[in-house]
C-alpha positions as CSV (number, residue, x, y, z in Angstrom):
1,M,-11.3,-27.1,-56.8
2,V,-12.4,-23.0,-55.2
3,T,-9.5,-20.4,-53.7
4,F,-9.3,-17.3,-51.9
5,K,-6.7,-14.7,-51.4
6,W,-5.9,-13.9,-47.7
7,F,-2.8,-12.2,-46.8
8,H,-0.8,-13.5,-49.8
9,H,-2.2,-16.9,-48.5
10,S,-4.7,-19.6,-50.9
11,F,-7.8,-21.2,-48.4
12,S,-9.7,-24.2,-50.6
13,L,-13.1,-24.0,-49.6
14,S,-13.0,-26.8,-46.9
15,Q,-10.5,-25.0,-44.5
16,W,-13.1,-22.5,-45.4
17,V,-15.2,-24.0,-43.9
18,M,-13.0,-25.0,-41.2
19,I,-12.1,-22.0,-40.0
20,Y,-16.1,-20.7,-39.7
21,S,-16.9,-24.2,-37.5
22,L,-13.8,-22.2,-35.9
23,V,-15.2,-19.2,-35.6
24,I,-18.0,-20.2,-33.9
25,A,-16.6,-21.4,-31.5
26,V,-14.5,-18.6,-30.1
27,L,-17.9,-17.5,-30.3
28,V,-19.2,-19.4,-28.3
29,L,-16.3,-19.4,-25.3
30,D,-16.1,-15.7,-25.5
31,Y,-19.7,-16.0,-24.4
32,F,-18.3,-18.6,-21.6
33,T,-15.9,-16.3,-19.9
34,F,-14.8,-16.0,-16.8
35,Q,-13.6,-14.2,-13.7
36,L,-9.8,-14.0,-13.1
37,P,-8.1,-11.9,-10.6
38,P,-7.0,-8.7,-10.9
39,E,-10.8,-7.5,-10.8
40,G,-12.6,-6.8,-14.7
41,N,-9.6,-9.8,-15.8
42,L,-12.0,-11.6,-17.8
43,Q,-10.9,-14.5,-19.4
44,S,-12.2,-17.4,-22.4
45,M,-10.9,-20.4,-23.9
46,D,-10.8,-18.9,-27.3
47,S,-6.2,-19.1,-27.0
48,S,-7.1,-23.2,-27.1
49,V,-8.3,-22.8,-31.2
50,Y,-6.2,-20.0,-32.1
51,L,-2.7,-22.1,-31.3
52,A,-4.3,-25.4,-32.5
53,A,-4.7,-23.3,-35.1
54,I,-1.5,-22.3,-36.2
55,F,-0.2,-26.5,-34.9
56,V,-2.0,-27.7,-37.7
57,F,-3.1,-25.0,-40.7
58,G,-0.5,-22.1,-39.9
59,G,-0.5,-18.8,-38.2
60,S,-2.0,-16.7,-41.4
61,F,-4.9,-19.8,-41.1
62,A,-5.1,-18.3,-37.3
63,L,-5.2,-14.7,-37.6
64,T,-8.2,-15.4,-40.5
65,I,-10.3,-16.3,-37.5
66,L,-9.1,-14.0,-35.1
67,I,-10.3,-11.0,-37.3
68,I,-13.5,-12.4,-38.8
69,S,-13.8,-13.6,-34.5
70,A,-13.4,-9.3,-33.4
71,V,-15.6,-8.0,-35.9
72,I,-18.2,-10.0,-35.1
73,F,-17.1,-9.7,-31.5
74,M,-18.2,-6.1,-32.4
75,M,-20.7,-6.2,-33.8
76,I,-22.2,-8.4,-30.9
77,H,-20.8,-6.5,-27.9
78,R,-21.4,-2.7,-29.7
79,K,-21.7,-1.3,-26.5
80,M,-18.2,-1.5,-25.7
81,A,-15.7,1.1,-26.2
82,W,-13.5,1.5,-29.2
83,W,-10.7,1.3,-28.3
84,K,-11.4,-2.7,-25.9
85,H,-12.2,-4.0,-28.9
86,L,-8.7,-2.5,-30.8
87,F,-6.7,-3.5,-27.7
88,N,-7.6,-7.3,-27.2
89,F,-7.1,-7.8,-31.2
90,A,-3.9,-6.0,-30.9
91,V,-2.8,-8.1,-27.4
92,Y,-4.7,-11.3,-29.3
93,T,-2.6,-10.5,-32.8
94,I,0.7,-9.6,-31.2
95,M,0.0,-13.3,-29.1
96,I,0.0,-15.7,-31.9
97,S,2.3,-14.1,-34.2
98,G,4.5,-14.3,-31.4
99,A,4.0,-18.3,-31.1
100,N,3.3,-19.1,-34.4
101,L,7.4,-17.5,-35.6
102,T,8.6,-19.4,-32.3
103,Y,6.7,-22.3,-33.2
104,Y,8.6,-22.2,-36.8
105,W,11.8,-20.8,-35.5
106,L,12.3,-23.8,-33.2
107,G,11.3,-26.2,-36.4
108,G,7.4,-26.8,-36.1
109,K,5.5,-28.1,-38.9
110,V,1.3,-27.6,-39.4
111,G,-0.6,-31.3,-39.7
112,E,-0.6,-33.6,-37.4
113,L,0.8,-33.7,-33.1
114,D,5.0,-35.4,-33.9
115,A,6.1,-36.4,-30.7
116,Q,9.1,-35.2,-32.0
117,R,8.0,-31.7,-31.8
118,L,7.4,-31.4,-28.5
119,P,9.8,-28.1,-27.5
120,A,8.8,-26.6,-30.6
121,Y,5.0,-27.0,-29.1
122,I,6.3,-26.4,-25.5
123,M,8.1,-23.4,-26.4
124,A,5.2,-21.4,-28.6
125,L,2.1,-22.6,-25.2
126,T,5.4,-20.4,-23.4
127,V,5.6,-17.4,-25.8
128,Y,1.8,-17.3,-26.1
129,F,1.1,-17.3,-22.0
130,F,4.3,-15.0,-21.9
131,I,3.7,-12.2,-23.8
132,N,-0.2,-12.4,-22.8
133,V,1.2,-12.1,-18.5
134,M,3.1,-8.9,-20.1
135,L,0.4,-7.2,-21.8
136,I,-2.2,-7.6,-19.6
137,G,-0.2,-7.4,-16.4
138,F,0.7,-3.8,-18.4
139,Y,-2.3,-3.0,-18.9
140,F,-3.3,-3.5,-15.4
141,Y,-0.6,-1.9,-14.2
142,L,-1.8,1.6,-16.0
143,L,-5.3,1.3,-14.4
144,Y,-4.5,0.5,-11.4
145,K,-1.3,2.0,-10.8
146,G,2.0,0.2,-7.9
147,N,4.1,-1.8,-8.1
148,L,3.8,-3.1,-11.7
149,F,5.9,-6.3,-10.9
150,D,3.9,-7.2,-8.1
151,V,1.3,-6.3,-10.5
152,I,2.3,-9.6,-13.1
153,R,3.5,-11.7,-9.7
154,S,0.0,-11.9,-8.5
155,F,-1.4,-12.0,-12.0
156,I,0.3,-15.1,-12.4
157,K,-0.5,-16.6,-9.0
158,D,-4.3,-15.9,-8.6
159,A,-4.6,-17.1,-12.8
160,L,-2.5,-19.3,-13.9
161,F,-3.9,-23.0,-13.4
162,A,-6.7,-20.9,-15.8
163,Y,-4.4,-20.2,-18.4
164,L,-2.3,-23.6,-18.1
165,S,-6.3,-25.0,-18.7
166,T,-6.5,-23.0,-21.5
167,L,-3.1,-23.7,-23.6
168,L,-2.8,-27.4,-23.1
169,L,-6.1,-27.7,-24.9
170,S,-4.8,-26.5,-27.5
171,I,-2.6,-29.1,-28.0
172,V,-6.0,-31.5,-27.2
173,L,-7.6,-30.0,-29.5
174,V,-5.0,-30.7,-32.3
175,V,-5.6,-34.4,-31.4
176,L,-9.3,-34.3,-31.9
177,I,-9.4,-32.0,-35.3
178,T,-6.5,-33.7,-36.8
179,S,-8.1,-37.1,-35.9
180,S,-11.8,-37.0,-36.8
181,Q,-12.6,-33.2,-37.8
182,Y,-15.6,-31.5,-36.8
183,L,-16.5,-34.5,-34.5
184,G,-13.4,-34.0,-32.6
185,L,-14.5,-29.6,-32.5
186,F,-17.5,-30.7,-31.1
187,L,-15.9,-33.4,-28.4
188,F,-13.4,-30.0,-27.9
189,L,-16.1,-27.5,-27.2
190,A,-18.4,-29.2,-24.9
191,I,-14.9,-30.9,-22.5
192,T,-14.7,-26.2,-22.7
193,M,-17.8,-24.8,-21.9
194,M,-18.1,-27.5,-18.8
195,L,-14.6,-26.5,-18.1
196,S,-15.9,-22.6,-18.1
197,H,-18.5,-23.4,-15.9
198,A,-16.6,-25.0,-13.9
199,F,-14.4,-22.1,-13.1
200,Q,-16.8,-19.5,-13.6
201,R,-18.5,-21.9,-10.3
202,L,-15.1,-21.6,-9.4
203,F,-14.4,-18.1,-9.2
204,K,-17.6,-16.9,-7.9
205,M,-17.4,-18.8,-5.0
206,Y,-14.1,-17.7,-4.4
207,N,-15.3,-14.0,-4.5
208,E,-17.8,-14.7,-2.5
209,M,-15.9,-16.9,0.5
210,S,-12.8,-13.5,-0.3
211,E,-16.2,-11.0,0.3
212,K,-17.1,-13.1,3.6
213,A,-13.5,-13.1,4.6
214,N,-13.2,-9.3,4.9
215,K,-16.6,-7.8,5.0
216,D,-18.6,-6.8,8.5
217,S,-21.9,-9.0,8.4
218,R,-23.2,-6.7,10.5
219,T,-23.0,-3.4,8.4
220,G,-22.0,-4.5,5.1
221,L,-18.3,-2.7,5.2
222,F,-15.3,-4.0,5.6
223,N,-13.9,-6.0,8.4
224,H,-10.4,-4.8,10.7
225,S,-8.3,-6.8,9.3
226,Y,-9.4,-5.7,5.4
227,F,-8.8,-2.2,6.2
228,E,-5.4,-2.9,7.7
229,E,-4.1,-4.4,4.6
230,K,-5.7,-1.4,2.4
231,L,-4.2,1.6,4.8
232,E,-0.7,-0.9,4.7
233,S,-0.8,-1.2,1.0
234,S,-2.7,3.1,0.2
235,I,0.6,4.0,2.4
236,Q,3.0,2.4,-0.5
237,E,0.1,3.4,-2.9
238,Y,0.9,6.7,-2.1
239,R,4.5,7.7,-1.2
240,E,5.5,6.1,-3.9
241,Q,3.7,8.6,-6.2
242,D,4.5,11.6,-4.3
243,R,1.1,12.0,-3.1
244,S,-1.4,12.4,-0.7
245,F,-4.7,10.4,0.9
246,S,-7.2,11.2,3.7
247,L,-7.4,8.9,6.7
248,A,-10.8,9.3,8.5
249,L,-12.2,8.3,11.9
250,L,-15.3,7.7,13.1
251,D,-16.9,7.1,16.3
252,L,-21.3,6.5,16.8
253,D,-21.7,9.2,19.6
254,D,-23.5,7.7,22.6
255,F,-24.3,4.4,21.5
256,K,-23.0,3.2,24.8
257,K,-26.0,4.8,26.1
258,Y,-28.9,4.1,23.0
259,N,-27.9,0.8,24.0
260,D,-28.9,0.7,27.5
261,A,-32.0,2.1,26.5
262,F,-33.8,-0.3,24.2
263,G,-31.3,-3.4,23.4
264,H,-28.9,-5.2,21.9
265,P,-30.9,-6.4,19.6
266,Q,-32.2,-2.8,18.3
267,G,-28.3,-1.1,18.9
268,D,-27.2,-4.0,15.7
269,K,-29.6,-1.6,14.2
270,L,-28.7,1.2,14.1
271,L,-25.1,0.5,13.7
272,S,-26.5,-2.0,10.5
273,F,-28.3,1.4,9.4
274,Y,-25.9,3.2,10.0
275,G,-23.2,1.2,7.8
276,K,-25.5,1.6,5.2
277,L,-25.6,4.7,5.0
278,I,-22.0,5.3,5.5
279,K,-21.3,2.5,2.5
280,E,-23.4,4.2,0.5
281,E,-21.4,7.3,-0.1
282,C,-17.6,6.2,0.1
283,E,-18.9,3.5,-2.5
284,A,-20.5,6.5,-4.8
285,R,-16.9,7.8,-4.3
286,E,-15.1,4.9,-4.9
287,I,-13.2,4.6,-1.5
288,L,-13.0,2.8,1.3
289,A,-15.1,2.6,4.4
290,A,-14.6,0.0,7.0
291,R,-15.9,-1.1,10.5
292,Y,-12.9,-0.4,12.9
293,G,-14.5,-1.7,15.6
294,G,-17.2,-1.7,18.1
295,E,-19.1,1.6,16.9
296,E,-15.7,3.0,15.2
297,F,-15.7,3.1,11.6
298,A,-13.1,4.1,9.0
299,I,-12.6,5.7,5.8
300,I,-9.7,5.5,3.5
301,M,-9.7,8.6,1.0
302,P,-7.0,8.5,-1.6
303,G,-6.7,11.8,-3.5
304,Y,-8.6,13.9,-1.2
305,D,-6.3,16.8,0.9
306,K,-7.4,17.1,4.8
307,A,-9.6,20.3,3.1
308,K,-11.7,18.2,0.3
309,A,-11.4,14.8,3.1
310,F,-12.7,17.4,5.8
311,A,-16.1,18.6,3.8
312,F,-17.0,15.1,3.0
313,V,-17.1,14.0,6.3
314,N,-18.6,17.3,7.8
315,D,-21.5,16.5,4.6
316,L,-22.1,12.7,5.6
317,R,-22.1,13.9,9.3
318,K,-24.6,16.6,8.7
319,K,-27.1,14.0,6.0
320,I,-26.6,11.3,8.2
321,N,-28.3,14.0,11.1
322,D,-30.8,15.0,9.2
323,I,-32.3,11.5,8.6
324,P,-34.4,9.9,11.6
325,F,-33.7,6.8,13.2
326,D,-36.6,5.5,16.0
327,G,-35.2,5.8,19.7
328,V,-32.2,9.0,19.1
329,D,-34.8,11.4,20.3
330,V,-33.5,10.4,23.5
331,L,-29.7,11.4,23.3
332,P,-28.1,14.6,23.7
333,H,-28.1,15.2,20.0
334,G,-31.3,14.1,19.2
335,C,-30.7,12.6,16.6
336,V,-28.1,9.9,14.8
337,S,-24.8,11.3,14.8
338,F,-20.6,10.6,14.7
339,S,-17.4,12.3,16.0
340,A,-14.6,12.2,13.4
341,G,-10.9,12.9,13.5
342,I,-8.9,13.5,10.1
343,Y,-5.3,12.9,9.4
344,E,-4.2,13.8,5.7
345,V,-0.7,11.3,5.4
346,S,1.8,12.9,3.3
347,R,5.0,11.7,2.4
348,E,6.9,12.3,5.9
349,N,4.8,9.4,6.8
350,Y,5.2,5.9,6.9
351,Y,3.8,3.9,9.9
352,K,0.6,2.7,9.9
353,S,-0.1,2.6,13.4
354,Q,1.3,6.2,13.8
355,L,-1.5,7.4,11.1
356,I,-4.2,5.7,13.2
357,D,-3.2,6.9,16.5
358,L,-3.0,10.5,15.3
359,T,-5.9,10.4,13.6
360,Y,-7.2,9.1,17.0
361,R,-5.6,11.9,18.0
362,A,-7.7,14.8,15.9
363,L,-11.1,12.2,17.1
364,S,-10.5,13.5,20.9
365,A,-9.8,16.4,20.1
366,A,-13.0,16.3,18.4
367,K,-14.9,14.3,21.6
368,E,-13.8,16.9,23.8
369,K,-15.8,19.9,21.7
370,G,-19.1,17.9,22.7
371,K,-19.5,15.4,19.8
372,N,-21.2,15.3,16.1
373,T,-18.4,17.3,15.3
374,V,-14.4,16.9,12.6
375,T,-11.8,17.5,13.1
376,V,-8.7,17.8,11.3
377,Y,-4.9,16.7,12.5
378,G,-3.2,20.1,12.9
379,E,-6.3,21.9,13.9
380,Q,-7.0,20.6,16.9
381,S,-7.8,23.7,19.1
382,Q,-8.0,21.7,22.5
383,L,-4.2,20.3,22.3
384,P,-2.7,20.5,25.9
385,Q,-0.8,23.5,26.1
386,S,1.9,21.2,28.5
387,I,3.9,18.0,28.8
388,E,5.3,18.4,31.7
389,Q,3.7,14.9,32.5
390,E,4.8,13.4,30.0
391,I,8.4,14.7,30.0
392,H,8.2,13.1,33.5
393,D,6.8,9.5,32.6
394,L,9.4,9.3,30.1
395,E,12.5,10.4,32.8
396,Q,11.3,7.7,34.5
397,Q,11.7,5.0,32.2
398,L,15.0,7.3,30.6
399,K,16.1,6.7,34.3
400,I,16.9,2.8,33.9
401,F,20.5,4.1,31.7
402,L,21.4,5.6,35.7
403,S,22.3,1.9,36.5
404,K,23.9,0.8,33.1
405,D,25.0,4.0,31.0
406,V,25.0,7.2,33.1
407,Y,26.4,8.7,29.2
408,T,23.6,7.7,27.5
409,F,21.2,8.8,30.1
410,K,23.4,12.5,30.1
411,H,23.4,12.6,26.4
412,S,19.1,12.3,26.2
413,K,18.5,15.0,28.1
414,R,20.6,17.7,26.6
415,V,19.4,16.5,23.1
416,Y,16.6,16.8,25.4
417,S,17.5,20.4,25.7
418,Y,18.5,21.1,22.1
419,A,14.8,20.3,21.7
420,V,13.2,22.4,23.3
421,D,14.9,25.5,22.3
422,M,14.7,24.7,18.7
423,A,10.9,23.7,18.6
424,D,10.8,27.8,19.8
425,V,13.5,28.2,16.2
426,L,11.4,26.0,14.1
427,G,8.5,27.8,15.2
428,L,6.9,24.1,15.6
429,S,3.4,23.8,16.5
430,D,2.4,22.5,20.0
431,E,2.1,18.9,18.5
432,E,5.2,19.0,16.7
433,R,6.7,20.6,19.5
434,R,5.7,17.8,21.6
435,L,6.7,15.3,19.0
436,L,10.0,16.4,19.0
437,I,11.1,16.6,22.7
438,L,9.4,13.9,23.4
439,G,10.7,12.6,20.3
440,A,15.1,13.6,21.3
441,L,14.4,12.6,25.3
442,V,14.2,8.3,24.3
443,H,15.7,8.3,20.8
444,D,18.5,5.9,22.3
445,I,16.4,3.8,24.7
446,G,17.2,1.2,22.6
447,K,20.4,0.9,24.3
448,L,19.1,-0.1,26.7
449,E,19.5,-3.8,24.7
450,I,23.3,-3.4,24.2
451,P,25.6,-5.2,26.6
452,R,27.1,-3.0,29.2
453,D,31.0,-3.8,27.8
454,V,29.6,-2.7,24.3
455,L,28.5,0.1,25.9
456,N,31.1,1.3,28.0
457,K,34.4,-0.2,26.0
458,K,36.6,2.2,25.5
459,S,38.8,0.9,22.5
460,K,37.7,1.3,19.0
461,L,34.4,-1.2,18.5
462,T,35.0,-4.4,16.2
463,N,32.6,-4.6,12.6
464,D,30.0,-6.9,14.8
465,E,29.6,-4.5,17.7
466,W,29.0,-1.9,15.8
467,E,26.4,-3.9,13.6
468,M,25.3,-4.7,17.2
469,V,25.0,-1.1,18.4
470,K,22.7,-0.2,15.0
471,K,19.9,-2.3,15.8
472,H,19.5,0.6,18.7
473,V,17.2,2.0,16.8
474,L,14.7,-0.7,15.6
475,W,15.1,-2.2,19.4
476,G,13.5,1.6,20.7
477,K,11.0,0.9,18.6
478,E,10.0,-2.2,19.4
479,I,10.5,-0.5,23.0
480,V,8.3,1.9,22.9
481,L,4.7,-0.1,20.7
482,A,5.2,-2.2,23.5
483,T,4.3,0.6,26.2
484,G,1.2,1.1,23.8
485,K,1.4,5.4,24.2
486,Y,3.6,6.9,22.4
487,N,3.4,5.3,18.9
488,D,3.5,8.4,17.5
489,L,7.5,8.8,18.9
490,V,8.5,5.2,16.6
491,P,10.1,7.6,13.2
492,L,12.1,9.7,15.6
493,V,13.6,6.8,17.7
494,E,13.9,5.0,14.8
495,L,14.6,7.6,11.9
496,H,17.1,9.9,13.3
497,H,20.8,7.8,12.1
498,E,18.9,8.6,8.4
499,R,21.0,10.7,6.3
500,F,19.7,13.4,4.2
501,D,22.1,11.5,1.3
502,G,20.5,7.5,1.9
503,K,23.7,6.7,4.0
504,G,22.0,6.6,6.8
505,Y,20.0,2.8,8.5
506,P,18.1,1.3,9.4
507,Y,16.6,2.1,6.0
508,G,18.8,4.2,4.0
509,L,15.4,6.7,3.7
510,K,17.1,9.9,1.7
511,N,15.5,13.3,1.5
512,D,12.2,13.9,2.7
513,E,11.4,10.9,2.7
514,I,12.8,11.1,6.6
515,P,10.2,12.9,8.7
516,K,11.3,16.3,9.3
517,L,11.4,16.2,13.2
518,A,13.9,13.1,12.7
519,R,15.9,15.3,10.6
520,M,16.9,17.9,13.1
521,L,17.4,15.4,15.7
522,C,19.8,14.2,13.5
523,I,21.3,17.1,13.4
524,I,20.7,17.2,17.4
525,D,22.1,13.6,18.1
526,S,24.8,14.3,16.0
527,F,25.5,17.8,17.2
528,D,26.0,16.7,20.4
529,A,27.8,13.6,20.1
530,M,30.4,15.6,18.4
531,T,30.8,17.9,21.7
532,T,31.4,15.1,24.2
533,E,33.6,12.8,26.0
534,R,32.9,8.8,24.1
535,P,34.1,6.2,24.8
536,Y,35.1,5.2,20.7
537,Q,34.8,9.2,19.1
538,K,37.4,12.4,20.3
539,T,35.2,15.3,21.6
540,K,35.4,17.9,18.7
541,T,35.2,22.0,20.6
542,V,32.2,23.0,19.6
543,E,33.8,25.1,16.4
544,E,34.6,21.7,15.2
545,A,31.4,20.2,14.9
546,I,29.6,23.5,13.2
547,E,32.3,22.6,10.5
548,E,31.3,19.4,10.8
549,L,27.9,20.5,9.8
550,K,28.7,22.9,7.1
551,R,30.9,20.1,5.1
552,F,28.4,17.2,5.0
553,A,24.8,19.5,4.9
554,G,23.1,17.9,1.8
555,Q,24.4,14.6,2.5
556,Q,23.8,13.6,6.2
557,F,22.0,16.6,7.1
558,D,19.5,18.5,6.4
559,P,20.7,22.1,4.7
560,K,17.6,23.7,5.0
561,L,18.0,23.1,8.8
562,V,21.2,22.8,9.2
563,I,21.5,26.4,8.9
564,P,19.2,27.8,11.7
565,F,20.7,25.6,14.0
566,I,23.8,26.3,13.1
567,E,22.4,30.1,14.2
568,Y,21.1,28.9,17.2
569,I,24.2,27.8,18.7
570,E,25.9,30.8,17.4
571,V,23.8,33.1,19.5
572,K,23.9,30.7,22.1
573,R,27.9,30.9,22.7
574,K,27.7,34.5,21.9
575,T,25.1,35.1,25.4
576,G,27.4,32.5,27.3
577,L,24.8,29.9,27.3
578,T,26.3,26.7,25.5
579,V,26.2,23.5,27.4
580,D,28.9,22.2,29.4
581,T,29.6,19.4,27.6
582,K,31.0,17.4,28.7
583,D,29.8,17.1,33.1
584,S,26.1,18.5,33.2
585,N,22.5,17.6,32.8
586,E,21.6,20.8,31.9
587,A,20.8,22.9,29.3
588,V,21.2,25.0,26.8
């Protein structure tokens, strides 16, 4: 008998014939790979061959097939990066070794299928699958970042059926090989090739349907719903990585005028032309562009600060200006043009609607400048100099408290007054000033939902009543969102009871996870609450309240913001301009 030494194992000539037959089977199945989620994950049914080899011939036999197959595969795919070949080989080696050890540890023996050893088969398949999912999942986690658990969960959910089919086919191959060897192998290959082809067609249909569901047919860009989904995931992703990204909203200038002049069919051609240009430029930079609605478009730019985002969007604007299109000479600028607003998202921002609203503000400023321009939020030259009308409108809504809770009304007015002064002390920009002042005015509006007897209760609140009071921040958020006009005030309304140490509510955010203005409002709100008469808390003097602020700086309060607030209070005390905290609606 002719024998060969390999891995300290002797194979007969007939076994070598079987090895090369199985190598051919692996290569054929590799040719019939099919796509699985996530993008870039290719799967073949070659694992069935390796597992069957373990069960019938042993682990050394399976590793021999792997080594020969890997060498041939490397020769065929010479253009593939060497490290990918090495990674694939390492993954298969670990999976085969893990399944083999599990199989023998549970009493499995090579040879024909034995129903009494069914637990050994099942556990070997399970270990093989588990190792595969963990290693491939970890690879895609490193590639795309994000949350490792979420990557693996998505990986299992989207690809489980294909994996189970592959693993169970290994049992079929065991039966076929042990009963009729090469004929069985041929039948197995025929079945798996047809299954692989079916999977290829299935996932092609899946991708086509997914693309149709996510794409805007007119422009070829992603649609509004997909944009919303990606924006939310981008916010979460870049908050976790402590990175920033930029959001841009583009509005095609004077599109209605063009539509009226040439009709909707020609207008649709302009949208298609415009969308194609945006798509080409964004895809070249691997950033996402979507049709937001009508003639409005949105671009999500991961890793772009506002300067880089401005440079890209402004270059895009100039490029589009220079490309001719039929009939645009009737438009004011004589070319295809757009106005754009950009907002650089930071860790302090957490709410999707707020980001869109702030970007819209920058877009509105761009339009006010005469269109065909790009404006970055915070750098608008035409911010309103006064917010008196907005204050008046919110005060009218706030007066609802007069019939239900006079204390909350007066408290809100005093907090608003402190905020007006602190905006000057902190040297806030016009927009930050507006947010702090208006946010202070409506920060407790959610208390409208709390029953009158709880709000006005003189004795200590029960646990259930206190939990109800804590919900006012969430109810306030809903009320503010319902207006549709003040979405940018939501962080102050919702987060002014978060603590710097993470022990606040409703989310337990800490440090700079809490927006700066919400941290400032927390200090103002707490100081006023401590120094005014409340139904369920003893009133403190101004001196006692200042000591309280100092004691809890770094715990409840931002220590950097506590200092200027205390200095401001001390100055007001010395000048005799402190608030009458018991009975006044007037400001400091």
